[in-house]
py3Dmol code that shows the C-alpha trace and the ligand (Angstrom):
import py3Dmol

protein = """\
ATOM      1  CA  MET A   1      60.746  25.782-145.035  1.00  0.00           C
ATOM      2  CA  ARG A   2      63.108  23.621-143.007  1.00  0.00           C
ATOM      3  CA  HIS A   3      66.201  24.327-140.936  1.00  0.00           C
ATOM      4  CA  LEU A   4      68.869  21.981-139.581  1.00  0.00           C
ATOM      5  CA  LEU A   5      69.649  22.942-136.005  1.00  0.00           C
ATOM      6  CA  SER A   6      70.147  19.482-134.517  1.00  0.00           C
ATOM      7  CA  PRO A   7      70.620  15.997-136.023  1.00  0.00           C
ATOM      8  CA  LEU A   8      67.189  15.187-134.569  1.00  0.00           C
ATOM      9  CA  ASP A   9      65.598  17.609-137.029  1.00  0.00           C
ATOM     10  CA  LEU A  10      65.897  14.728-139.520  1.00  0.00           C
ATOM     11  CA  SER A  11      63.936  11.520-138.962  1.00  0.00           C
ATOM     12  CA  ILE A  12      65.811   8.235-139.434  1.00  0.00           C
ATOM     13  CA  ASP A  13      64.192   7.841-142.880  1.00  0.00           C
ATOM     14  CA  GLU A  14      65.155  11.377-143.883  1.00  0.00           C
ATOM     15  CA  LEU A  15      68.674  10.787-142.644  1.00  0.00           C
ATOM     16  CA  ASP A  16      68.952   7.568-144.623  1.00  0.00           C
ATOM     17  CA  ASN A  17      67.623   9.337-147.737  1.00  0.00           C
ATOM     18  CA  LEU A  18      70.123  12.153-147.253  1.00  0.00           C
ATOM     19  CA  LEU A  19      73.026   9.704-146.899  1.00  0.00           C
ATOM     20  CA  ASP A  20      71.798   7.815-149.995  1.00  0.00           C
ATOM     21  CA  LEU A  21      71.743  11.100-151.898  1.00  0.00           C
ATOM     22  CA  ALA A  22      75.237  11.982-150.645  1.00  0.00           C
ATOM     23  CA  THR A  23      76.489   8.587-151.836  1.00  0.00           C
ATOM     24  CA  ASP A  24      74.909   9.140-155.260  1.00  0.00           C
ATOM     25  CA  ILE A  25      76.599  12.554-155.414  1.00  0.00           C
ATOM     26  CA  GLU A  26      79.918  10.884-154.527  1.00  0.00           C
ATOM     27  CA  HIS A  27      79.579   8.467-157.439  1.00  0.00           C
ATOM     28  CA  ASN A  28      77.859  10.770-159.981  1.00  0.00           C
ATOM     29  CA  PRO A  29      79.089  14.314-159.314  1.00  0.00           C
ATOM     30  CA  ASP A  30      78.388  15.547-162.864  1.00  0.00           C
ATOM     31  CA  LYS A  31      74.679  14.812-162.459  1.00  0.00           C
ATOM     32  CA  TYR A  32      74.482  17.528-159.784  1.00  0.00           C
ATOM     33  CA  SER A  33      76.846  20.116-161.232  1.00  0.00           C
ATOM     34  CA  GLU A  34      74.098  22.601-162.139  1.00  0.00           C
ATOM     35  CA  ALA A  35      71.504  21.609-159.559  1.00  0.00           C
ATOM     36  CA  CYS A  36      71.767  24.927-157.673  1.00  0.00           C
ATOM     37  CA  LYS A  37      72.344  27.229-160.624  1.00  0.00           C
ATOM     38  CA  GLY A  38      71.131  30.713-159.643  1.00  0.00           C
ATOM     39  CA  LYS A  39      71.033  29.883-155.919  1.00  0.00           C
ATOM     40  CA  LYS A  40      73.171  31.517-153.237  1.00  0.00           C
ATOM     41  CA  LEU A  41      74.525  30.142-149.970  1.00  0.00           C
ATOM     42  CA  ALA A  42      75.555  32.583-147.218  1.00  0.00           C
ATOM     43  CA  THR A  43      78.154  31.443-144.687  1.00  0.00           C
ATOM     44  CA  LEU A  44      77.824  33.450-141.456  1.00  0.00           C
ATOM     45  CA  PHE A  45      80.782  32.454-139.314  1.00  0.00           C
ATOM     46  CA  TYR A  46      81.177  34.285-135.992  1.00  0.00           C
ATOM     47  CA  GLU A  47      83.853  31.747-134.959  1.00  0.00           C
ATOM     48  CA  PRO A  48      86.925  30.378-136.779  1.00  0.00           C
ATOM     49  CA  SER A  49      86.549  27.443-139.148  1.00  0.00           C
ATOM     50  CA  THR A  50      88.437  25.776-141.956  1.00  0.00           C
ATOM     51  CA  ARG A  51      86.472  22.626-142.826  1.00  0.00           C
ATOM     52  CA  THR A  52      82.879  23.567-142.154  1.00  0.00           C
ATOM     53  CA  ARG A  53      82.878  26.932-143.901  1.00  0.00           C
ATOM     54  CA  LEU A  54      84.992  25.885-146.856  1.00  0.00           C
ATOM     55  CA  SER A  55      83.217  22.548-147.307  1.00  0.00           C
ATOM     56  CA  PHE A  56      79.875  24.383-147.405  1.00  0.00           C
ATOM     57  CA  GLU A  57      81.293  26.769-149.982  1.00  0.00           C
ATOM     58  CA  SER A  58      82.818  23.911-151.957  1.00  0.00           C
ATOM     59  CA  ALA A  59      79.483  22.047-151.779  1.00  0.00           C
ATOM     60  CA  MET A  60      77.506  24.987-153.160  1.00  0.00           C
ATOM     61  CA  LEU A  61      80.074  25.656-155.905  1.00  0.00           C
ATOM     62  CA  ASN A  62      79.984  21.942-156.860  1.00  0.00           C
ATOM     63  CA  LEU A  63      76.228  22.314-157.248  1.00  0.00           C
ATOM     64  CA  GLY A  64      76.641  25.246-159.627  1.00  0.00           C
ATOM     65  CA  GLY A  65      75.515  27.846-157.086  1.00  0.00           C
ATOM     66  CA  ASN A  66      77.232  30.882-155.602  1.00  0.00           C
ATOM     67  CA  VAL A  67      78.475  31.787-152.143  1.00  0.00           C
ATOM     68  CA  LEU A  68      78.804  34.907-150.022  1.00  0.00           C
ATOM     69  CA  GLY A  69      79.407  35.555-146.357  1.00  0.00           C
ATOM     70  CA  PHE A  70      81.815  36.491-143.609  1.00  0.00           C
ATOM     71  CA  SER A  71      84.387  34.424-141.776  1.00  0.00           C
ATOM     72  CA  SER A  72      84.626  36.286-138.478  1.00  0.00           C
ATOM     73  CA  ALA A  73      82.386  38.428-136.304  1.00  0.00           C
ATOM     74  CA  ASP A  74      84.988  41.215-136.557  1.00  0.00           C
ATOM     75  CA  SER A  75      84.505  41.519-140.300  1.00  0.00           C
ATOM     76  CA  SER A  76      80.712  41.824-140.014  1.00  0.00           C
ATOM     77  CA  SER A  77      78.435  44.413-138.427  1.00  0.00           C
ATOM     78  CA  ALA A  78      78.272  42.187-135.346  1.00  0.00           C
ATOM     79  CA  ALA A  79      81.379  44.191-134.390  1.00  0.00           C
ATOM     80  CA  LYS A  80      79.153  47.304-134.341  1.00  0.00           C
ATOM     81  CA  GLY A  81      76.590  45.573-132.162  1.00  0.00           C
ATOM     82  CA  GLU A  82      74.131  44.155-134.717  1.00  0.00           C
ATOM     83  CA  SER A  83      72.059  41.280-133.333  1.00  0.00           C
ATOM     84  CA  VAL A  84      71.809  37.803-134.890  1.00  0.00           C
ATOM     85  CA  SER A  85      68.062  38.431-135.344  1.00  0.00           C
ATOM     86  CA  ASP A  86      68.668  41.546-137.418  1.00  0.00           C
ATOM     87  CA  THR A  87      71.549  40.015-139.356  1.00  0.00           C
ATOM     88  CA  ILE A  88      69.487  37.033-140.504  1.00  0.00           C
ATOM     89  CA  ARG A  89      66.702  39.329-141.740  1.00  0.00           C
ATOM     90  CA  ILE A  90      69.293  41.089-143.870  1.00  0.00           C
ATOM     91  CA  ILE A  91      70.861  37.861-145.133  1.00  0.00           C
ATOM     92  CA  SER A  92      67.398  36.549-146.042  1.00  0.00           C
ATOM     93  CA  CYS A  93      67.312  39.340-148.662  1.00  0.00           C
ATOM     94  CA  TYR A  94      70.676  38.277-150.138  1.00  0.00           C
ATOM     95  CA  ALA A  95      70.755  34.460-150.123  1.00  0.00           C
ATOM     96  CA  ASP A  96      68.572  31.364-150.517  1.00  0.00           C
ATOM     97  CA  ILE A  97      70.075  29.358-147.635  1.00  0.00           C
ATOM     98  CA  CYS A  98      72.647  30.005-144.913  1.00  0.00           C
ATOM     99  CA  ALA A  99      75.042  28.173-142.635  1.00  0.00           C
ATOM    100  CA  MET A 100      75.786  29.844-139.298  1.00  0.00           C
ATOM    101  CA  ARG A 101      78.518  29.182-136.745  1.00  0.00           C
ATOM    102  CA  HIS A 102      78.338  31.083-133.481  1.00  0.00           C
ATOM    103  CA  PRO A 103      80.085  30.850-130.080  1.00  0.00           C
ATOM    104  CA  LYS A 104      76.752  31.141-128.242  1.00  0.00           C
ATOM    105  CA  GLU A 105      74.621  28.037-127.836  1.00  0.00           C
ATOM    106  CA  GLY A 106      71.235  28.560-129.465  1.00  0.00           C
ATOM    107  CA  ALA A 107      72.231  31.440-131.790  1.00  0.00           C
ATOM    108  CA  PRO A 108      71.241  29.490-134.950  1.00  0.00           C
ATOM    109  CA  LEU A 109      67.892  28.702-133.285  1.00  0.00           C
ATOM    110  CA  VAL A 110      67.311  32.431-132.719  1.00  0.00           C
ATOM    111  CA  ALA A 111      68.288  33.074-136.337  1.00  0.00           C
ATOM    112  CA  ALA A 112      65.904  30.379-137.592  1.00  0.00           C
ATOM    113  CA  SER A 113      63.012  31.996-135.719  1.00  0.00           C
ATOM    114  CA  LYS A 114      63.496  35.248-137.676  1.00  0.00           C
ATOM    115  CA  SER A 115      64.646  33.820-140.993  1.00  0.00           C
ATOM    116  CA  SER A 116      62.824  33.467-144.272  1.00  0.00           C
ATOM    117  CA  ILE A 117      65.537  31.122-145.644  1.00  0.00           C
ATOM    118  CA  PRO A 118      66.718  27.723-144.315  1.00  0.00           C
ATOM    119  CA  VAL A 119      69.283  28.069-141.513  1.00  0.00           C
ATOM    120  CA  ILE A 120      71.893  25.369-140.965  1.00  0.00           C
ATOM    121  CA  ASN A 121      73.634  25.184-137.605  1.00  0.00           C
ATOM    122  CA  ALA A 122      77.338  24.979-138.450  1.00  0.00           C
ATOM    123  CA  GLY A 123      78.291  24.698-134.763  1.00  0.00           C
ATOM    124  CA  ASP A 124      76.917  26.633-131.776  1.00  0.00           C
ATOM    125  CA  GLY A 125      79.219  26.930-128.773  1.00  0.00           C
ATOM    126  CA  GLY A 126      79.661  23.644-126.916  1.00  0.00           C
ATOM    127  CA  HIS A 127      76.163  22.529-127.932  1.00  0.00           C
ATOM    128  CA  GLN A 128      75.681  20.884-131.360  1.00  0.00           C
ATOM    129  CA  HIS A 129      77.366  20.486-134.748  1.00  0.00           C
ATOM    130  CA  PRO A 130      74.828  18.567-136.848  1.00  0.00           C
ATOM    131  CA  THR A 131      76.596  18.759-140.212  1.00  0.00           C
ATOM    132  CA  GLN A 132      79.744  17.271-138.665  1.00  0.00           C
ATOM    133  CA  THR A 133      77.466  14.479-137.487  1.00  0.00           C
ATOM    134  CA  LEU A 134      76.162  13.931-141.017  1.00  0.00           C
ATOM    135  CA  THR A 135      79.802  13.745-142.108  1.00  0.00           C
ATOM    136  CA  ASP A 136      80.621  11.250-139.363  1.00  0.00           C
ATOM    137  CA  LEU A 137      77.585   9.088-140.168  1.00  0.00           C
ATOM    138  CA  MET A 138      78.412   9.005-143.862  1.00  0.00           C
ATOM    139  CA  THR A 139      82.009   8.061-143.059  1.00  0.00           C
ATOM    140  CA  ILE A 140      80.935   5.225-140.769  1.00  0.00           C
ATOM    141  CA  ARG A 141      78.210   3.959-143.096  1.00  0.00           C
ATOM    142  CA  SER A 142      80.456   4.091-146.172  1.00  0.00           C
ATOM    143  CA  LEU A 143      83.472   2.445-144.573  1.00  0.00           C
ATOM    144  CA  LYS A 144      81.845   0.082-142.051  1.00  0.00           C
ATOM    145  CA  GLY A 145      78.729  -0.659-144.108  1.00  0.00           C
ATOM    146  CA  ARG A 146      76.303  -0.015-141.255  1.00  0.00           C
ATOM    147  CA  LEU A 147      75.195   2.406-138.555  1.00  0.00           C
ATOM    148  CA  SER A 148      73.880  -0.264-136.186  1.00  0.00           C
ATOM    149  CA  ASN A 149      75.569  -2.805-133.896  1.00  0.00           C
ATOM    150  CA  LEU A 150      78.650  -0.723-133.258  1.00  0.00           C
ATOM    151  CA  THR A 151      80.780  -0.081-130.188  1.00  0.00           C
ATOM    152  CA  ILE A 152      82.034   3.476-130.381  1.00  0.00           C
ATOM    153  CA  GLY A 153      84.776   4.956-128.228  1.00  0.00           C
ATOM    154  CA  LEU A 154      84.496   8.720-127.792  1.00  0.00           C
ATOM    155  CA  CYS A 155      87.773  10.084-126.498  1.00  0.00           C
ATOM    156  CA  GLY A 156      88.969  13.477-125.274  1.00  0.00           C
ATOM    157  CA  ASP A 157      86.917  16.540-124.440  1.00  0.00           C
ATOM    158  CA  LEU A 158      83.437  15.094-124.018  1.00  0.00           C
ATOM    159  CA  LYS A 159      82.294  18.109-121.993  1.00  0.00           C
ATOM    160  CA  PHE A 160      82.745  20.866-124.561  1.00  0.00           C
ATOM    161  CA  GLY A 161      83.018  18.761-127.733  1.00  0.00           C
ATOM    162  CA  ARG A 162      79.855  19.632-129.636  1.00  0.00           C
ATOM    163  CA  THR A 163      80.588  17.064-132.339  1.00  0.00           C
ATOM    164  CA  VAL A 164      80.382  14.333-129.700  1.00  0.00           C
ATOM    165  CA  HIS A 165      77.060  15.630-128.370  1.00  0.00           C
ATOM    166  CA  SER A 166      75.505  15.680-131.832  1.00  0.00           C
ATOM    167  CA  LEU A 167      76.914  12.281-132.785  1.00  0.00           C
ATOM    168  CA  ILE A 168      75.486  10.645-129.657  1.00  0.00           C
ATOM    169  CA  ASN A 169      72.077  12.210-130.320  1.00  0.00           C
ATOM    170  CA  ALA A 170      72.098  10.780-133.829  1.00  0.00           C
ATOM    171  CA  LEU A 171      73.469   7.305-133.093  1.00  0.00           C
ATOM    172  CA  VAL A 172      71.191   6.401-130.192  1.00  0.00           C
ATOM    173  CA  ARG A 173      68.391   5.996-132.732  1.00  0.00           C
ATOM    174  CA  TYR A 174      70.100   2.928-134.260  1.00  0.00           C
ATOM    175  CA  GLU A 175      70.010  -0.660-132.947  1.00  0.00           C
ATOM    176  CA  GLY A 176      72.817  -2.175-130.907  1.00  0.00           C
ATOM    177  CA  ILE A 177      74.875   0.983-130.289  1.00  0.00           C
ATOM    178  CA  LYS A 178      77.250   0.952-127.297  1.00  0.00           C
ATOM    179  CA  PHE A 179      79.536   3.763-126.173  1.00  0.00           C
ATOM    180  CA  VAL A 180      82.820   3.847-124.296  1.00  0.00           C
ATOM    181  CA  LEU A 181      83.268   7.385-122.955  1.00  0.00           C
ATOM    182  CA  ILE A 182      86.980   8.070-122.496  1.00  0.00           C
ATOM    183  CA  SER A 183      87.816  11.371-120.840  1.00  0.00           C
ATOM    184  CA  PRO A 184      89.518  12.931-117.828  1.00  0.00           C
ATOM    185  CA  ASN A 185      87.098  13.427-114.950  1.00  0.00           C
ATOM    186  CA  GLU A 186      87.028  17.196-115.611  1.00  0.00           C
ATOM    187  CA  LEU A 187      85.883  16.695-119.218  1.00  0.00           C
ATOM    188  CA  ARG A 188      83.209  14.025-118.735  1.00  0.00           C
ATOM    189  CA  LEU A 189      80.101  14.005-120.883  1.00  0.00           C
ATOM    190  CA  PRO A 190      77.565  16.489-119.427  1.00  0.00           C
ATOM    191  CA  ASP A 191      74.506  15.098-117.681  1.00  0.00           C
ATOM    192  CA  TYR A 192      72.187  16.586-120.285  1.00  0.00           C
ATOM    193  CA  ILE A 193      73.615  14.052-122.724  1.00  0.00           C
ATOM    194  CA  ARG A 194      74.638  11.197-120.402  1.00  0.00           C
ATOM    195  CA  VAL A 195      71.399  11.063-118.420  1.00  0.00           C
ATOM    196  CA  ASP A 196      68.884  12.702-120.743  1.00  0.00           C
ATOM    197  CA  VAL A 197      70.007  10.968-123.933  1.00  0.00           C
ATOM    198  CA  LEU A 198      71.980   7.795-123.107  1.00  0.00           C
ATOM    199  CA  GLU A 199      70.150   6.650-120.009  1.00  0.00           C
ATOM    200  CA  LYS A 200      66.744   7.783-121.220  1.00  0.00           C
ATOM    201  CA  ASN A 201      67.190   5.651-124.353  1.00  0.00           C
ATOM    202  CA  ASN A 202      68.613   2.653-122.405  1.00  0.00           C
ATOM    203  CA  ILE A 203      71.908   2.889-124.292  1.00  0.00           C
ATOM    204  CA  GLU A 204      74.734   0.769-122.929  1.00  0.00           C
ATOM    205  CA  TYR A 205      77.800   2.837-122.008  1.00  0.00           C
ATOM    206  CA  ILE A 206      80.828   2.758-119.774  1.00  0.00           C
ATOM    207  CA  GLU A 207      83.130   5.590-118.719  1.00  0.00           C
ATOM    208  CA  ALA A 208      86.903   5.119-118.749  1.00  0.00           C
ATOM    209  CA  GLU A 209      89.919   7.292-118.010  1.00  0.00           C
ATOM    210  CA  HIS A 210      92.544   5.274-119.889  1.00  0.00           C
ATOM    211  CA  LEU A 211      92.459   4.935-123.659  1.00  0.00           C
ATOM    212  CA  GLU A 212      94.651   1.810-123.623  1.00  0.00           C
ATOM    213  CA  ASP A 213      92.073  -0.098-121.549  1.00  0.00           C
ATOM    214  CA  ALA A 214      89.239   0.731-123.948  1.00  0.00           C
ATOM    215  CA  LEU A 215      90.753   0.021-127.345  1.00  0.00           C
ATOM    216  CA  GLU A 216      90.451  -3.720-127.793  1.00  0.00           C
ATOM    217  CA  ASN A 217      86.637  -3.838-128.121  1.00  0.00           C
ATOM    218  CA  LEU A 218      86.013  -0.829-130.328  1.00  0.00           C
ATOM    219  CA  ASP A 219      84.592  -0.716-133.866  1.00  0.00           C
ATOM    220  CA  ILE A 220      85.102   3.054-134.049  1.00  0.00           C
ATOM    221  CA  LEU A 221      87.421   5.346-132.101  1.00  0.00           C
ATOM    222  CA  TYR A 222      86.282   8.979-132.333  1.00  0.00           C
ATOM    223  CA  MET A 223      89.103  11.212-131.124  1.00  0.00           C
ATOM    224  CA  THR A 224      88.528  14.869-130.216  1.00  0.00           C
ATOM    225  CA  ARG A 225      90.753  17.776-129.280  1.00  0.00           C
ATOM    226  CA  VAL A 226      90.493  19.559-125.937  1.00  0.00           C
ATOM    227  CA  GLN A 227      88.490  22.698-126.787  1.00  0.00           C
ATOM    228  CA  LYS A 228      90.826  25.473-125.684  1.00  0.00           C
ATOM    229  CA  GLU A 229      88.364  28.213-126.649  1.00  0.00           C
ATOM    230  CA  ARG A 230      85.738  26.977-124.152  1.00  0.00           C
ATOM    231  CA  PHE A 231      88.012  27.052-121.065  1.00  0.00           C
ATOM    232  CA  PHE A 232      87.810  29.944-118.606  1.00  0.00           C
ATOM    233  CA  ASN A 233      91.113  28.980-116.992  1.00  0.00           C
ATOM    234  CA  GLU A 234      94.214  28.606-119.168  1.00  0.00           C
ATOM    235  CA  GLU A 235      96.124  26.634-116.527  1.00  0.00           C
ATOM    236  CA  GLU A 236      93.350  24.043-116.516  1.00  0.00           C
ATOM    237  CA  TYR A 237      93.538  23.794-120.310  1.00  0.00           C
ATOM    238  CA  ILE A 238      97.314  23.327-120.232  1.00  0.00           C
ATOM    239  CA  ARG A 239      96.966  20.599-117.598  1.00  0.00           C
ATOM    240  CA  LEU A 240      94.356  18.681-119.616  1.00  0.00           C
ATOM    241  CA  LYS A 241      95.256  19.322-123.249  1.00  0.00           C
ATOM    242  CA  ASP A 242      97.497  16.290-123.723  1.00  0.00           C
ATOM    243  CA  SER A 243      95.413  13.849-121.688  1.00  0.00           C
ATOM    244  CA  TYR A 244      95.291  11.463-124.675  1.00  0.00           C
ATOM    245  CA  ILE A 245      97.731  10.977-127.508  1.00  0.00           C
ATOM    246  CA  LEU A 246      96.926   8.175-129.934  1.00  0.00           C
ATOM    247  CA  ASN A 247     100.152   6.762-131.375  1.00  0.00           C
ATOM    248  CA  ALA A 248     101.339   3.636-133.197  1.00  0.00           C
ATOM    249  CA  GLU A 249     101.948   1.809-129.932  1.00  0.00           C
ATOM    250  CA  LYS A 250      98.332   2.307-128.846  1.00  0.00           C
ATOM    251  CA  MET A 251      97.023   1.456-132.334  1.00  0.00           C
ATOM    252  CA  ALA A 252      98.726  -1.932-131.936  1.00  0.00           C
ATOM    253  CA  LEU A 253      96.244  -2.677-129.116  1.00  0.00           C
ATOM    254  CA  ALA A 254      93.213  -1.949-131.312  1.00  0.00           C
ATOM    255  CA  PRO A 255      91.258  -4.337-133.568  1.00  0.00           C
ATOM    256  CA  LYS A 256      92.500  -4.653-137.154  1.00  0.00           C
ATOM    257  CA  ASP A 257      89.217  -3.235-138.483  1.00  0.00           C
ATOM    258  CA  MET A 258      88.698  -0.418-135.981  1.00  0.00           C
ATOM    259  CA  LEU A 259      88.308   2.952-137.710  1.00  0.00           C
ATOM    260  CA  VAL A 260      89.766   6.145-136.271  1.00  0.00           C
ATOM    261  CA  LEU A 261      87.666   9.261-136.891  1.00  0.00           C
ATOM    262  CA  HIS A 262      88.334  12.828-135.790  1.00  0.00           C
ATOM    263  CA  PRO A 263      86.259  15.913-136.668  1.00  0.00           C
ATOM    264  CA  LEU A 264      89.531  17.891-136.906  1.00  0.00           C
ATOM    265  CA  PRO A 265      91.347  20.181-136.370  1.00  0.00           C
ATOM    266  CA  ARG A 266      93.859  17.922-134.648  1.00  0.00           C
ATOM    267  CA  VAL A 267      96.295  19.383-132.151  1.00  0.00           C
ATOM    268  CA  ASN A 268      98.361  16.699-130.343  1.00  0.00           C
ATOM    269  CA  GLU A 269      95.800  14.001-129.713  1.00  0.00           C
ATOM    270  CA  ILE A 270      96.714  11.893-132.758  1.00  0.00           C
ATOM    271  CA  SER A 271     100.380  11.465-133.514  1.00  0.00           C
ATOM    272  CA  VAL A 272     101.170  12.029-137.218  1.00  0.00           C
ATOM    273  CA  GLU A 273     102.631   8.510-137.369  1.00  0.00           C
ATOM    274  CA  VAL A 274      99.040   7.211-137.153  1.00  0.00           C
ATOM    275  CA  ASP A 275      98.129   8.980-140.421  1.00  0.00           C
ATOM    276  CA  ASN A 276      99.664   6.152-142.460  1.00  0.00           C
ATOM    277  CA  ASP A 277      97.677   3.453-140.658  1.00  0.00           C
ATOM    278  CA  GLU A 278      94.858   2.339-142.984  1.00  0.00           C
ATOM    279  CA  ARG A 279      92.451   2.485-140.043  1.00  0.00           C
ATOM    280  CA  ALA A 280      92.977   6.261-139.809  1.00  0.00           C
ATOM    281  CA  VAL A 281      90.128   7.697-141.901  1.00  0.00           C
ATOM    282  CA  TYR A 282      89.951  11.302-140.664  1.00  0.00           C
ATOM    283  CA  PHE A 283      91.117  12.754-143.964  1.00  0.00           C
ATOM    284  CA  LYS A 284      88.625  10.643-145.942  1.00  0.00           C
ATOM    285  CA  GLN A 285      86.021  11.924-143.465  1.00  0.00           C
ATOM    286  CA  VAL A 286      86.718  15.483-144.684  1.00  0.00           C
ATOM    287  CA  GLN A 287      85.834  14.484-148.264  1.00  0.00           C
ATOM    288  CA  TYR A 288      82.569  12.885-147.144  1.00  0.00           C
ATOM    289  CA  GLY A 289      81.779  16.234-145.498  1.00  0.00           C
ATOM    290  CA  VAL A 290      81.465  17.870-148.909  1.00  0.00           C
ATOM    291  CA  TYR A 291      79.076  15.200-150.253  1.00  0.00           C
ATOM    292  CA  VAL A 292      76.737  15.331-147.240  1.00  0.00           C
ATOM    293  CA  ARG A 293      76.652  19.127-147.307  1.00  0.00           C
ATOM    294  CA  MET A 294      75.767  19.011-151.008  1.00  0.00           C
ATOM    295  CA  ALA A 295      72.982  16.568-150.162  1.00  0.00           C
ATOM    296  CA  LEU A 296      71.806  18.773-147.298  1.00  0.00           C
ATOM    297  CA  ILE A 297      71.671  21.930-149.433  1.00  0.00           C
ATOM    298  CA  LEU A 298      69.608  20.083-152.058  1.00  0.00           C
ATOM    299  CA  THR A 299      67.302  18.639-149.408  1.00  0.00           C
ATOM    300  CA  LEU A 300      66.648  21.947-147.619  1.00  0.00           C
ATOM    301  CA  LEU A 301      66.113  23.762-150.922  1.00  0.00           C
ATOM    302  CA  ASN A 302      63.751  20.990-152.077  1.00  0.00           C
ATOM    303  CA  ILE A 303      65.742  20.436-155.255  1.00  0.00           C
ATOM    304  CA  THR A 304      65.498  16.977-156.801  1.00  0.00           C
ATOM    305  CA  ILE A 305      67.518  15.639-159.713  1.00  0.00           C
ATOM    306  CA  GLU A 306      66.141  12.710-161.701  1.00  0.00           C
TER     307      GLU A 306
END
"""
ligand_1 = """\
8
LIG
N 85.244 19.915 -137.876
C 85.130 21.249 -137.867
O 84.123 21.819 -137.446
O 86.235 21.914 -138.337
P 86.320 23.500 -138.492
O 86.288 24.092 -137.101
O 87.620 23.749 -139.209
O 85.137 23.946 -139.279
"""
view = py3Dmol.view(width=600, height=400)
view.addModel(protein, "pdb")
view.setStyle({"model": 0}, {"cartoon": {"style": "trace"}})
view.addModel(ligand_1, "xyz")
view.setStyle({"model": 1}, {"stick": {}})
view.zoomTo()
view.show()
């Protein structure tokens, strides 16, 4: 039995196979429409979500399976004090696979250690968000045609942004990857990623405070929101929340083939006027999220379709 707690739980070959499967699903959805008949996915969401929870549910329904779960800690027995370890033992009796989002880093790992069904980390605190990474990789591979030899600008809250941490972990395994880390000083990438992942793997990176200065050399610009829910001090959040706003004027400084990704939700960091720019692919990215989650469910349940 396998879990997905970090993007590194998949080897490069497994990742490539999963993205190939997701692409086949994109082009041949009918082939997979009964692949999970009789199977159940549980979504255990202790934190708010729109995309991750609903795309998992959509993925399982597209595969002919069923879904159950809860969308907030308050509506589960966590509100009465039940532990994650006990909850997953219960859910293992009800479902074949589960996706868990939790505000505490490592909660899905704890769940996996007690689970008799595959556990998928759907975001744990400021730590990792591996299925967003699968979504991001499929978006880049589908629209750029490659996952190597790319210069990627990561902009916004690099301290708390778990999607950024997971994406870096995944991309450093490809050839010719360079990063431009664009953030206010207070929201710089933590050392456990900058030193232990980038520097340890000899990945070229620079840090910048101004988005305008970074744009002209980018293949991908990955925007992120400032993660209000991770701040202890509201004044600090208010001071930093609008550090970067991508607008048409800034897009004019960027290469004609640069893609703009965002894990969403967006707050102010991308002006709506950018939505009509053909380089803005964050809504296409959402659709890819369904295909990769379908591929992931099939992979973890060991279901193959000829
Ligand atoms: N990208 C993402 O995780 O969105 P949700 O918080 O809506 O799931």
